[in-house]
All heavy atoms as a GROMACS GRO file, in nm:
protein
  583
    1MET      N    1  -0.259   4.600  -7.027
    1MET     CA    2  -0.231   4.550  -6.895
    1MET      C    3  -0.261   4.661  -6.794
    1MET      O    4  -0.226   4.776  -6.816
    1MET     CB    5  -0.085   4.507  -6.886
    1MET     CG    6  -0.051   4.448  -6.751
    1MET     SD    7   0.114   4.377  -6.744
    1MET     CE    8   0.092   4.235  -6.847
    2ARG      N    9  -0.322   4.626  -6.686
    2ARG     CA   10  -0.357   4.721  -6.581
    2ARG      C   11  -0.251   4.725  -6.472
    2ARG      O   12  -0.172   4.633  -6.457
    2ARG     CB   13  -0.491   4.682  -6.520
    2ARG     CG   14  -0.603   4.688  -6.619
    2ARG     CD   15  -0.732   4.648  -6.556
    2ARG     NE   16  -0.836   4.655  -6.656
    2ARG     CZ   17  -0.963   4.667  -6.628
    2ARG    NH1   18  -1.003   4.670  -6.502
    2ARG    NH2   19  -1.050   4.673  -6.724
    3LEU      N   20  -0.253   4.834  -6.397
    3LEU     CA   21  -0.159   4.849  -6.287
    3LEU      C   22  -0.175   4.736  -6.186
    3LEU      O   23  -0.077   4.683  -6.134
    3LEU     CB   24  -0.176   4.985  -6.219
    3LEU     CG   25  -0.089   5.010  -6.096
    3LEU    CD1   26   0.059   5.001  -6.132
    3LEU    CD2   27  -0.121   5.142  -6.034
    4ALA      N   28  -0.298   4.696  -6.160
    4ALA     CA   29  -0.323   4.588  -6.064
    4ALA      C   30  -0.256   4.458  -6.110
    4ALA      O   31  -0.208   4.380  -6.026
    4ALA     CB   32  -0.473   4.566  -6.048
    5ASP      N   33  -0.249   4.435  -6.241
    5ASP     CA   34  -0.180   4.316  -6.293
    5ASP      C   35  -0.030   4.325  -6.268
    5ASP      O   36   0.033   4.225  -6.233
    5ASP     CB   37  -0.206   4.300  -6.443
    5ASP     CG   38  -0.353   4.276  -6.475
    5ASP    OD1   39  -0.423   4.218  -6.390
    5ASP    OD2   40  -0.396   4.317  -6.584
    6LEU      N   41   0.026   4.443  -6.286
    6LEU     CA   42   0.169   4.461  -6.262
    6LEU      C   43   0.204   4.449  -6.114
    6LEU      O   44   0.311   4.399  -6.079
    6LEU     CB   45   0.215   4.598  -6.313
    6LEU     CG   46   0.214   4.619  -6.464
    6LEU    CD1   47   0.249   4.763  -6.497
    6LEU    CD2   48   0.308   4.523  -6.533
    7GLN      N   49   0.114   4.492  -6.026
    7GLN     CA   50   0.142   4.488  -5.883
    7GLN      C   51   0.148   4.347  -5.828
    7GLN      O   52   0.202   4.325  -5.721
    7GLN     CB   53   0.035   4.568  -5.807
    7GLN     CG   54   0.049   4.717  -5.830
    7GLN     CD   55  -0.060   4.795  -5.760
    7GLN    OE1   56  -0.177   4.757  -5.764
    7GLN    NE2   57  -0.022   4.904  -5.698
    8ARG      N   58   0.096   4.250  -5.899
    8ARG     CA   59   0.100   4.110  -5.854
    8ARG      C   60   0.233   4.040  -5.889
    8ARG      O   61   0.258   3.930  -5.845
    8ARG     CB   62  -0.015   4.033  -5.917
    8ARG     CG   63  -0.149   4.076  -5.867
    8ARG     CD   64  -0.259   3.988  -5.923
    8ARG     NE   65  -0.387   4.048  -5.898
    8ARG     CZ   66  -0.466   4.102  -5.990
    8ARG    NH1   67  -0.431   4.096  -6.117
    8ARG    NH2   68  -0.580   4.155  -5.959
    9LYS      N   69   0.314   4.105  -5.970
    9LYS     CA   70   0.437   4.043  -6.018
    9LYS      C   71   0.558   4.088  -5.934
    9LYS      O   72   0.563   4.201  -5.890
    9LYS     CB   73   0.461   4.080  -6.164
    9LYS     CG   74   0.347   4.037  -6.257
    9LYS     CD   75   0.371   4.086  -6.396
    9LYS     CE   76   0.252   4.065  -6.487
    9LYS     NZ   77   0.220   3.928  -6.512
   10ASP      N   78   0.653   3.998  -5.916
   10ASP     CA   79   0.778   4.034  -5.850
   10ASP      C   80   0.868   4.104  -5.951
   10ASP      O   81   0.871   4.069  -6.069
   10ASP     CB   82   0.851   3.908  -5.800
   10ASP     CG   83   0.780   3.844  -5.683
   10ASP    OD1   84   0.722   3.918  -5.601
   10ASP    OD2   85   0.782   3.721  -5.673
   11VAL      N   86   0.944   4.202  -5.904
   11VAL     CA   87   1.040   4.272  -5.987
   11VAL      C   88   1.177   4.216  -5.956
   11VAL      O   89   1.220   4.214  -5.840
   11VAL     CB   90   1.035   4.425  -5.961
   11VAL    CG1   91   1.138   4.496  -6.046
   11VAL    CG2   92   0.896   4.480  -5.988
   12VAL      N   93   1.248   4.168  -6.060
   12VAL     CA   94   1.376   4.100  -6.043
   12VAL      C   95   1.481   4.167  -6.132
   12VAL      O   96   1.455   4.195  -6.249
   12VAL     CB   97   1.365   3.950  -6.079
   12VAL    CG1   98   1.499   3.880  -6.071
   12VAL    CG2   99   1.264   3.882  -5.989
   13SER      N  100   1.599   4.190  -6.076
   13SER     CA  101   1.711   4.248  -6.151
   13SER      C  102   1.777   4.140  -6.236
   13SER      O  103   1.809   4.032  -6.187
   13SER     CB  104   1.814   4.306  -6.054
   13SER     OG  105   1.930   4.343  -6.123
   14ILE      N  106   1.801   4.170  -6.364
   14ILE     CA  107   1.867   4.072  -6.450
   14ILE      C  108   2.018   4.074  -6.432
   14ILE      O  109   2.086   3.982  -6.473
   14ILE     CB  110   1.832   4.092  -6.599
   14ILE    CG1  111   1.878   4.227  -6.651
   14ILE    CG2  112   1.685   4.071  -6.623
   14ILE    CD1  113   1.865   4.244  -6.800
   15LYS      N  114   2.071   4.177  -6.368
   15LYS     CA  115   2.216   4.185  -6.347
   15LYS      C  116   2.265   4.087  -6.242
   15LYS      O  117   2.366   4.022  -6.259
   15LYS     CB  118   2.257   4.326  -6.309
   15LYS     CG  119   2.249   4.422  -6.425
   15LYS     CD  120   2.309   4.553  -6.391
   15LYS     CE  121   2.308   4.643  -6.513
   15LYS     NZ  122   2.369   4.771  -6.487
   16ASP      N  123   2.191   4.079  -6.130
   16ASP     CA  124   2.237   3.990  -6.022
   16ASP      C  125   2.131   3.891  -5.976
   16ASP      O  126   2.155   3.812  -5.886
   16ASP     CB  127   2.288   4.071  -5.903
   16ASP     CG  128   2.184   4.166  -5.846
   16ASP    OD1  129   2.068   4.162  -5.888
   16ASP    OD2  130   2.221   4.244  -5.756
   17GLY      N  131   2.012   3.894  -6.035
   17GLY     CA  132   1.908   3.798  -6.003
   17GLY      C  133   1.835   3.822  -5.873
   17GLY      O  134   1.752   3.742  -5.832
   18ARG      N  135   1.862   3.934  -5.807
   18ARG     CA  136   1.795   3.956  -5.678
   18ARG      C  137   1.656   4.014  -5.698
   18ARG      O  138   1.628   4.085  -5.794
   18ARG     CB  139   1.878   4.046  -5.587
   18ARG     CG  140   1.879   4.189  -5.621
   18ARG     CD  141   1.974   4.266  -5.530
   18ARG     NE  142   2.012   4.387  -5.598
   18ARG     CZ  143   1.960   4.506  -5.571
   18ARG    NH1  144   1.873   4.518  -5.474
   18ARG    NH2  145   1.996   4.610  -5.640
   19ARG      N  146   1.571   3.978  -5.605
   19ARG     CA  147   1.432   4.024  -5.607
   19ARG      C  148   1.427   4.164  -5.546
   19ARG      O  149   1.468   4.184  -5.433
   19ARG     CB  150   1.346   3.928  -5.526
   19ARG     CG  151   1.202   3.961  -5.529
   19ARG     CD  152   1.123   3.848  -5.464
   19ARG     NE  153   0.986   3.891  -5.448
   19ARG     CZ  154   0.931   3.923  -5.333
   19ARG    NH1  155   0.999   3.911  -5.222
   19ARG    NH2  156   0.806   3.964  -5.327
   20LEU      N  157   1.376   4.260  -5.622
   20LEU     CA  158   1.372   4.398  -5.577
   20LEU      C  159   1.246   4.429  -5.497
   20LEU      O  160   1.246   4.520  -5.415
   20LEU     CB  161   1.382   4.493  -5.696
   20LEU     CG  162   1.506   4.478  -5.782
   20LEU    CD1  163   1.497   4.568  -5.904
   20LEU    CD2  164   1.630   4.507  -5.702
   21GLY      N  165   1.139   4.357  -5.521
   21GLY     CA  166   1.013   4.381  -5.450
   21GLY      C  167   0.897   4.380  -5.547
   21GLY      O  168   0.901   4.314  -5.650
   22ARG      N  169   0.793   4.456  -5.512
   22ARG     CA  170   0.674   4.465  -5.596
   22ARG      C  171   0.639   4.610  -5.621
   22ARG      O  172   0.672   4.698  -5.542
   22ARG     CB  173   0.556   4.396  -5.529
   22ARG     CG  174   0.575   4.246  -5.526
   22ARG     CD  175   0.449   4.176  -5.495
   22ARG     NE  176   0.474   4.034  -5.499
   22ARG     CZ  177   0.382   3.944  -5.513
   22ARG    NH1  178   0.256   3.981  -5.523
   22ARG    NH2  179   0.412   3.817  -5.517
   23ILE      N  180   0.571   4.635  -5.731
   23ILE     CA  181   0.529   4.770  -5.767
   23ILE      C  182   0.419   4.814  -5.672
   23ILE      O  183   0.321   4.742  -5.650
   23ILE     CB  184   0.480   4.774  -5.912
   23ILE    CG1  185   0.595   4.740  -6.005
   23ILE    CG2  186   0.420   4.911  -5.946
   23ILE    CD1  187   0.554   4.720  -6.149
   24ILE      N  188   0.437   4.934  -5.613
   24ILE     CA  189   0.335   4.985  -5.522
   24ILE      C  190   0.269   5.112  -5.573
   24ILE      O  191   0.162   5.149  -5.526
   24ILE     CB  192   0.393   5.012  -5.381
   24ILE    CG1  193   0.509   5.110  -5.388
   24ILE    CG2  194   0.432   4.883  -5.313
   24ILE    CD1  195   0.550   5.164  -5.254
   25ASP      N  196   0.333   5.180  -5.671
   25ASP     CA  197   0.279   5.308  -5.716
   25ASP      C  198   0.339   5.344  -5.851
   25ASP      O  199   0.435   5.282  -5.896
   25ASP     CB  200   0.314   5.416  -5.615
   25ASP     CG  201   0.220   5.536  -5.618
   25ASP    OD1  202   0.126   5.536  -5.701
   25ASP    OD2  203   0.240   5.628  -5.538
   26VAL      N  204   0.279   5.442  -5.917
   26VAL     CA  205   0.333   5.497  -6.041
   26VAL      C  206   0.337   5.648  -6.030
   26VAL      O  207   0.257   5.707  -5.958
   26VAL     CB  208   0.251   5.456  -6.165
   26VAL    CG1  209   0.257   5.308  -6.190
   26VAL    CG2  210   0.108   5.502  -6.155
   27GLU      N  211   0.430   5.709  -6.101
   27GLU     CA  212   0.439   5.855  -6.107
   27GLU      C  213   0.394   5.895  -6.248
   27GLU      O  214   0.449   5.847  -6.347
   27GLU     CB  215   0.581   5.902  -6.081
   27GLU     CG  216   0.599   6.050  -6.082
   27GLU     CD  217   0.538   6.119  -5.960
   27GLU    OE1  218   0.529   6.055  -5.854
   27GLU    OE2  219   0.503   6.237  -5.973
   28ILE      N  220   0.294   5.982  -6.254
   28ILE     CA  221   0.236   6.024  -6.381
   28ILE      C  222   0.254   6.174  -6.397
   28ILE      O  223   0.233   6.251  -6.303
   28ILE     CB  224   0.085   5.988  -6.385
   28ILE    CG1  225   0.068   5.838  -6.368
   28ILE    CG2  226   0.022   6.036  -6.515
   28ILE    CD1  227  -0.075   5.793  -6.354
   29ASP      N  228   0.292   6.217  -6.519
   29ASP     CA  229   0.309   6.361  -6.543
   29ASP      C  230   0.174   6.426  -6.572
   29ASP      O  231   0.071   6.358  -6.578
   29ASP     CB  232   0.412   6.388  -6.653
   29ASP     CG  233   0.365   6.346  -6.791
   29ASP    OD1  234   0.249   6.305  -6.808
   29ASP    OD2  235   0.447   6.352  -6.884
   30SER      N  236   0.174   6.556  -6.591
   30SER     CA  237   0.049   6.630  -6.612
   30SER      C  238  -0.020   6.594  -6.742
   30SER      O  239  -0.140   6.615  -6.756
   30SER     CB  240   0.076   6.781  -6.607
   30SER     OG  241   0.167   6.817  -6.709
   31GLY      N  242   0.053   6.536  -6.836
   31GLY     CA  243  -0.005   6.493  -6.963
   31GLY      C  244  -0.062   6.353  -6.959
   31GLY      O  245  -0.119   6.305  -7.056
   32GLY      N  246  -0.046   6.283  -6.848
   32GLY     CA  247  -0.100   6.148  -6.833
   32GLY      C  248  -0.003   6.037  -6.868
   32GLY      O  249  -0.038   5.920  -6.863
   33ALA      N  250   0.121   6.071  -6.901
   33ALA     CA  251   0.221   5.969  -6.933
   33ALA      C  252   0.287   5.918  -6.805
   33ALA      O  253   0.314   5.995  -6.713
   33ALA     CB  254   0.327   6.027  -7.026
   34ILE      N  255   0.313   5.789  -6.801
   34ILE     CA  256   0.378   5.729  -6.685
   34ILE      C  257   0.527   5.760  -6.690
   34ILE      O  258   0.595   5.729  -6.787
   34ILE     CB  259   0.355   5.577  -6.680
   34ILE    CG1  260   0.207   5.548  -6.661
   34ILE    CG2  261   0.437   5.512  -6.569
   34ILE    CD1  262   0.171   5.402  -6.665
   35LEU      N  263   0.578   5.824  -6.585
   35LEU     CA  264   0.720   5.857  -6.576
   35LEU      C  265   0.801   5.740  -6.525
   35LEU      O  266   0.905   5.706  -6.582
   35LEU     CB  267   0.740   5.978  -6.485
   35LEU     CG  268   0.673   6.108  -6.529
   35LEU    CD1  269   0.692   6.215  -6.423
   35LEU    CD2  270   0.730   6.153  -6.662
   36TYR      N  271   0.756   5.681  -6.415
   36TYR     CA  272   0.827   5.566  -6.359
   36TYR      C  273   0.736   5.488  -6.266
   36TYR      O  274   0.632   5.534  -6.223
   36TYR     CB  275   0.955   5.608  -6.287
   36TYR     CG  276   0.939   5.711  -6.178
   36TYR    CD1  277   0.904   5.674  -6.049
   36TYR    CD2  278   0.960   5.846  -6.204
   36TYR    CE1  279   0.888   5.767  -5.950
   36TYR    CE2  280   0.946   5.940  -6.105
   36TYR     CZ  281   0.910   5.900  -5.978
   36TYR     OH  282   0.896   5.994  -5.879
   37LEU      N  283   0.780   5.366  -6.236
   37LEU     CA  284   0.711   5.277  -6.141
   37LEU      C  285   0.787   5.281  -6.010
   37LEU      O  286   0.909   5.290  -6.008
   37LEU     CB  287   0.709   5.134  -6.195
   37LEU     CG  288   0.651   5.114  -6.335
   37LEU    CD1  289   0.678   4.972  -6.382
   37LEU    CD2  290   0.504   5.143  -6.336
   38VAL      N  291   0.716   5.273  -5.900
   38VAL     CA  292   0.777   5.274  -5.767
   38VAL      C  293   0.771   5.132  -5.712
   38VAL      O  294   0.664   5.072  -5.704
   38VAL     CB  295   0.705   5.372  -5.672
   38VAL    CG1  296   0.770   5.370  -5.534
   38VAL    CG2  297   0.705   5.513  -5.729
   39VAL      N  298   0.887   5.078  -5.674
   39VAL     CA  299   0.898   4.943  -5.620
   39VAL      C  300   0.937   4.952  -5.474
   39VAL      O  301   1.033   5.020  -5.439
   39VAL     CB  302   1.003   4.861  -5.698
   39VAL    CG1  303   1.020   4.723  -5.636
   39VAL    CG2  304   0.963   4.851  -5.843
   40GLU      N  305   0.862   4.882  -5.391
   40GLU     CA  306   0.895   4.876  -5.248
   40GLU      C  307   0.956   4.740  -5.219
   40GLU      O  308   0.896   4.638  -5.254
   40GLU     CB  309   0.770   4.897  -5.164
   40GLU     CG  310   0.798   4.896  -5.016
   40GLU     CD  311   0.672   4.918  -4.934
   40GLU    OE1  312   0.571   4.855  -4.962
   40GLU    OE2  313   0.678   4.998  -4.842
   41PRO      N  314   1.071   4.737  -5.156
   41PRO     CA  315   1.133   4.608  -5.127
   41PRO      C  316   1.052   4.529  -5.025
   41PRO      O  317   0.986   4.588  -4.938
   41PRO     CB  318   1.270   4.645  -5.070
   41PRO     CG  319   1.255   4.783  -5.020
   41PRO     CD  320   1.150   4.848  -5.105
   42LYS      N  321   1.057   4.398  -5.036
   42LYS     CA  322   0.988   4.314  -4.941
   42LYS      C  323   1.076   4.296  -4.818
   42LYS      O  324   1.189   4.249  -4.828
   42LYS     CB  325   0.957   4.177  -5.001
   42LYS     CG  326   0.879   4.089  -4.906
   42LYS     CD  327   0.838   3.960  -4.969
   42LYS     CE  328   0.757   3.883  -4.869
   42LYS     NZ  329   0.700   3.762  -4.923
   43ARG      N  330   1.024   4.336  -4.706
   43ARG     CA  331   1.096   4.321  -4.579
   43ARG      C  332   1.001   4.261  -4.478
   43ARG      O  333   0.883   4.293  -4.475
   43ARG     CB  334   1.144   4.457  -4.528
   43ARG     CG  335   1.249   4.517  -4.618
   43ARG     CD  336   1.303   4.641  -4.557
   43ARG     NE  337   1.404   4.697  -4.645
   43ARG     CZ  338   1.459   4.812  -4.628
   43ARG    NH1  339   1.422   4.888  -4.528
   43ARG    NH2  340   1.549   4.856  -4.712
   44PHE      N  341   1.054   4.178  -4.393
   44PHE     CA  342   0.972   4.114  -4.292
   44PHE      C  343   0.932   4.212  -4.182
   44PHE      O  344   0.823   4.207  -4.130
   44PHE     CB  345   1.044   3.995  -4.231
   44PHE     CG  346   1.063   3.884  -4.329
   44PHE    CD1  347   1.188   3.855  -4.380
   44PHE    CD2  348   0.955   3.809  -4.372
   44PHE    CE1  349   1.205   3.752  -4.470
   44PHE    CE2  350   0.970   3.706  -4.461
   44PHE     CZ  351   1.097   3.678  -4.511
   45PHE      N  352   1.022   4.303  -4.148
   45PHE     CA  353   0.996   4.396  -4.039
   45PHE      C  354   0.990   4.539  -4.091
   45PHE      O  355   1.070   4.623  -4.054
   45PHE     CB  356   1.104   4.382  -3.931
   45PHE     CG  357   1.113   4.243  -3.876
   45PHE    CD1  358   1.217   4.159  -3.910
   45PHE    CD2  359   1.013   4.196  -3.792
   45PHE    CE1  360   1.224   4.031  -3.861
   45PHE    CE2  361   1.019   4.066  -3.742
   45PHE     CZ  362   1.124   3.985  -3.776
   46ARG      N  363   0.896   4.565  -4.179
   46ARG     CA  364   0.883   4.695  -4.243
   46ARG      C  365   0.853   4.806  -4.143
   46ARG      O  366   0.887   4.920  -4.163
   46ARG     CB  367   0.770   4.688  -4.346
   46ARG     CG  368   0.800   4.766  -4.469
   46ARG     CD  369   0.690   4.753  -4.566
   46ARG     NE  370   0.680   4.616  -4.610
   46ARG     CZ  371   0.600   4.574  -4.704
   46ARG    NH1  372   0.522   4.657  -4.766
   46ARG    NH2  373   0.596   4.448  -4.739
   47PHE      N  374   0.790   4.772  -4.031
   47PHE     CA  375   0.753   4.874  -3.933
   47PHE      C  376   0.870   4.920  -3.848
   47PHE      O  377   0.858   5.014  -3.772
   47PHE     CB  378   0.638   4.823  -3.844
   47PHE     CG  379   0.664   4.689  -3.782
   47PHE    CD1  380   0.729   4.680  -3.660
   47PHE    CD2  381   0.624   4.573  -3.845
   47PHE    CE1  382   0.753   4.557  -3.602
   47PHE    CE2  383   0.648   4.450  -3.787
   47PHE     CZ  384   0.711   4.442  -3.666
   48PHE      N  385   0.988   4.859  -3.861
   48PHE     CA  386   1.106   4.900  -3.785
   48PHE      C  387   1.188   5.008  -3.854
   48PHE      O  388   1.296   5.039  -3.813
   48PHE     CB  389   1.197   4.781  -3.756
   48PHE     CG  390   1.146   4.696  -3.643
   48PHE    CD1  391   1.136   4.561  -3.660
   48PHE    CD2  392   1.109   4.751  -3.523
   48PHE    CE1  393   1.090   4.480  -3.557
   48PHE    CE2  394   1.064   4.672  -3.420
   48PHE     CZ  395   1.054   4.536  -3.438
   49GLY      N  396   1.142   5.062  -3.961
   49GLY     CA  397   1.216   5.166  -4.032
   49GLY      C  398   1.152   5.194  -4.165
   49GLY      O  399   1.061   5.126  -4.207
   50SER      N  400   1.200   5.297  -4.228
   50SER     CA  401   1.142   5.331  -4.357
   50SER      C  402   1.198   5.239  -4.464
   50SER      O  403   1.316   5.206  -4.466
   50SER     CB  404   1.174   5.477  -4.391
   50SER     OG  405   1.313   5.493  -4.403
   51ALA      N  406   1.111   5.201  -4.553
   51ALA     CA  407   1.153   5.115  -4.663
   51ALA      C  408   1.213   5.201  -4.774
   51ALA      O  409   1.166   5.310  -4.801
   51ALA     CB  410   1.033   5.038  -4.716
   52ASP      N  411   1.321   5.154  -4.832
   52ASP     CA  412   1.384   5.225  -4.941
   52ASP      C  413   1.312   5.191  -5.070
   52ASP      O  414   1.319   5.077  -5.117
   52ASP     CB  415   1.531   5.187  -4.952
   52ASP     CG  416   1.609   5.224  -4.827
   52ASP    OD1  417   1.576   5.327  -4.767
   52ASP    OD2  418   1.699   5.149  -4.790
   53GLU      N  419   1.244   5.290  -5.128
   53GLU     CA  420   1.173   5.267  -5.253
   53GLU      C  421   1.269   5.282  -5.370
   53GLU      O  422   1.362   5.361  -5.366
   53GLU     CB  423   1.058   5.367  -5.266
   53GLU     CG  424   0.953   5.350  -5.159
   53GLU     CD  425   0.846   5.457  -5.166
   53GLU    OE1  426   0.867   5.559  -5.234
   53GLU    OE2  427   0.743   5.438  -5.103
   54THR      N  428   1.245   5.206  -5.474
   54THR     CA  429   1.323   5.211  -5.595
   54THR      C  430   1.232   5.257  -5.708
   54THR      O  431   1.117   5.216  -5.716
   54THR     CB  432   1.378   5.071  -5.630
   54THR    OG1  433   1.454   5.022  -5.520
   54THR    CG2  434   1.464   5.074  -5.754
   55THR      N  435   1.283   5.344  -5.795
   55THR     CA  436   1.204   5.386  -5.910
   55THR      C  437   1.260   5.321  -6.035
   55THR      O  438   1.382   5.306  -6.051
   55THR     CB  439   1.206   5.540  -5.926
   55THR    OG1  440   1.340   5.584  -5.939
   55THR    CG2  441   1.141   5.607  -5.807
   56ILE      N  442   1.169   5.280  -6.124
   56ILE     CA  443   1.206   5.211  -6.246
   56ILE      C  444   1.136   5.278  -6.363
   56ILE      O  445   1.013   5.292  -6.362
   56ILE     CB  446   1.166   5.062  -6.240
   56ILE    CG1  447   1.241   4.993  -6.127
   56ILE    CG2  448   1.192   4.993  -6.373
   56ILE    CD1  449   1.195   4.853  -6.100
   57THR      N  450   1.212   5.319  -6.462
   57THR     CA  451   1.153   5.375  -6.583
   57THR      C  452   1.121   5.261  -6.681
   57THR      O  453   1.173   5.150  -6.666
   57THR     CB  454   1.248   5.474  -6.651
   57THR    OG1  455   1.366   5.404  -6.690
   57THR    CG2  456   1.284   5.589  -6.558
   58PHE      N  457   1.039   5.290  -6.780
   58PHE     CA  458   1.005   5.187  -6.877
   58PHE      C  459   1.125   5.143  -6.960
   58PHE      O  460   1.131   5.029  -7.005
   58PHE     CB  461   0.891   5.234  -6.968
   58PHE     CG  462   0.756   5.209  -6.908
   58PHE    CD1  463   0.686   5.311  -6.847
   58PHE    CD2  464   0.699   5.084  -6.911
   58PHE    CE1  465   0.563   5.289  -6.791
   58PHE    CE2  466   0.576   5.059  -6.856
   58PHE     CZ  467   0.506   5.162  -6.795
   59SER      N  468   1.223   5.231  -6.976
   59SER     CA  469   1.343   5.192  -7.051
   59SER      C  470   1.427   5.089  -6.975
   59SER      O  471   1.507   5.018  -7.036
   59SER     CB  472   1.427   5.315  -7.084
   59SER     OG  473   1.474   5.376  -6.966
   60GLN      N  474   1.409   5.079  -6.843
   60GLN     CA  475   1.483   4.982  -6.763
   60GLN      C  476   1.415   4.845  -6.760
   60GLN      O  477   1.475   4.749  -6.716
   60GLN     CB  478   1.499   5.033  -6.620
   60GLN     CG  479   1.590   5.155  -6.610
   60GLN     CD  480   1.592   5.211  -6.470
   60GLN    OE1  481   1.487   5.237  -6.412
   60GLN    NE2  482   1.712   5.229  -6.417
   61ILE      N  483   1.290   4.837  -6.804
   61ILE     CA  484   1.219   4.709  -6.806
   61ILE      C  485   1.266   4.629  -6.925
   61ILE      O  486   1.264   4.675  -7.039
   61ILE     CB  487   1.066   4.730  -6.812
   61ILE    CG1  488   1.019   4.799  -6.684
   61ILE    CG2  489   0.995   4.596  -6.830
   61ILE    CD1  490   0.872   4.835  -6.684
   62ASN      N  491   1.312   4.507  -6.898
   62ASN     CA  492   1.362   4.419  -7.003
   62ASN      C  493   1.253   4.327  -7.055
   62ASN      O  494   1.238   4.309  -7.174
   62ASN     CB  495   1.480   4.338  -6.949
   62ASN     CG  496   1.558   4.270  -7.058
   62ASN    OD1  497   1.503   4.217  -7.150
   62ASN    ND2  498   1.689   4.274  -7.044
   63LYS      N  499   1.175   4.268  -6.964
   63LYS     CA  500   1.072   4.172  -7.001
   63LYS      C  501   0.965   4.167  -6.893
   63LYS      O  502   0.996   4.170  -6.774
   63LYS     CB  503   1.135   4.033  -7.018
   63LYS     CG  504   1.044   3.922  -7.054
   63LYS     CD  505   1.019   3.920  -7.201
   63LYS     CE  506   0.942   3.793  -7.237
   63LYS     NZ  507   0.903   3.790  -7.374
   64ILE      N  508   0.839   4.160  -6.934
   64ILE     CA  509   0.728   4.140  -6.841
   64ILE      C  510   0.673   4.001  -6.868
   64ILE      O  511   0.620   3.974  -6.976
   64ILE     CB  512   0.619   4.247  -6.859
   64ILE    CG1  513   0.675   4.386  -6.831
   64ILE    CG2  514   0.500   4.216  -6.766
   64ILE    CD1  515   0.578   4.499  -6.855
   65GLY      N  516   0.691   3.912  -6.771
   65GLY     CA  517   0.645   3.775  -6.784
   65GLY      C  518   0.517   3.751  -6.706
   65GLY      O  519   0.454   3.843  -6.657
   66GLU      N  520   0.480   3.625  -6.696
   66GLU     CA  521   0.358   3.588  -6.624
   66GLU      C  522   0.369   3.617  -6.474
   66GLU      O  523   0.273   3.660  -6.412
   66GLU     CB  524   0.326   3.440  -6.644
   66GLU     CG  525   0.260   3.409  -6.774
   66GLU     CD  526   0.215   3.265  -6.778
   66GLU    OE1  527   0.158   3.216  -6.679
   66GLU    OE2  528   0.237   3.200  -6.882
   67ASP      N  529   0.487   3.589  -6.417
   67ASP     CA  530   0.505   3.601  -6.273
   67ASP      C  531   0.602   3.710  -6.231
   67ASP      O  532   0.599   3.753  -6.117
   67ASP     CB  533   0.554   3.468  -6.215
   67ASP     CG  534   0.457   3.356  -6.240
   67ASP    OD1  535   0.335   3.381  -6.233
   67ASP    OD2  536   0.502   3.242  -6.265
   68VAL      N  537   0.692   3.751  -6.320
   68VAL     CA  538   0.795   3.847  -6.283
   68VAL      C  539   0.810   3.956  -6.390
   68VAL      O  540   0.773   3.939  -6.504
   68VAL     CB  541   0.932   3.780  -6.261
   68VAL    CG1  542   0.930   3.681  -6.148
   68VAL    CG2  543   0.984   3.717  -6.387
   69ILE      N  544   0.870   4.066  -6.344
   69ILE     CA  545   0.911   4.174  -6.433
   69ILE      C  546   1.062   4.181  -6.422
   69ILE      O  547   1.117   4.203  -6.312
   69ILE     CB  548   0.848   4.308  -6.392
   69ILE    CG1  549   0.695   4.298  -6.397
   69ILE    CG2  550   0.898   4.420  -6.480
   69ILE    CD1  551   0.624   4.418  -6.338
   70LEU      N  552   1.133   4.159  -6.533
   70LEU     CA  553   1.278   4.162  -6.533
   70LEU      C  554   1.323   4.302  -6.569
   70LEU      O  555   1.280   4.360  -6.670
   70LEU     CB  556   1.334   4.061  -6.634
   70LEU     CG  557   1.298   3.916  -6.608
   70LEU    CD1  558   1.351   3.828  -6.720
   70LEU    CD2  559   1.354   3.870  -6.474
   71VAL      N  560   1.411   4.359  -6.485
   71VAL     CA  561   1.457   4.496  -6.506
   71VAL      C  562   1.610   4.498  -6.506
   71VAL      O  563   1.675   4.414  -6.446
   71VAL     CB  564   1.402   4.592  -6.398
   71VAL    CG1  565   1.252   4.603  -6.406
   71VAL    CG2  566   1.446   4.551  -6.259
   72GLU      N  567   1.664   4.599  -6.572
   72GLU     CA  568   1.808   4.618  -6.576
   72GLU      C  569   1.843   4.739  -6.492
   72GLU      O  570   1.830   4.852  -6.536
   72GLU     CB  571   1.856   4.637  -6.719
   72GLU     CG  572   2.004   4.634  -6.733
   72GLU     CD  573   2.048   4.624  -6.877
   72GLU    OE1  574   1.965   4.596  -6.964
   72GLU    OE2  575   2.167   4.643  -6.901
   73ILE      N  576   1.882   4.714  -6.368
   73ILE     CA  577   1.918   4.820  -6.274
   73ILE      C  578   2.058   4.794  -6.222
   73ILE      O  579   2.091   4.685  -6.186
   73ILE     CB  580   1.818   4.826  -6.157
   73ILE    CG1  581   1.685   4.872  -6.208
   73ILE    CG2  582   1.867   4.917  -6.049
   73ILE    CD1  583   1.580   4.891  -6.101
   0.00000   0.00000   0.00000
């Protein structure tokens, strides 16, 4: 699976069912391993302030489906 495929999916918390946003970036270490995914929340008025980014490690990912990524945060 490519990063572009993951960026098309919504990230949803399995604890409370809320939509966290979409993946906008990844953090990679010097060895090429992915450390975490960066999720930016969806806001209608993003230009009125800084968006709070959330980081998600692979251990927090519960399931990657066709349309959503379920995470335990």
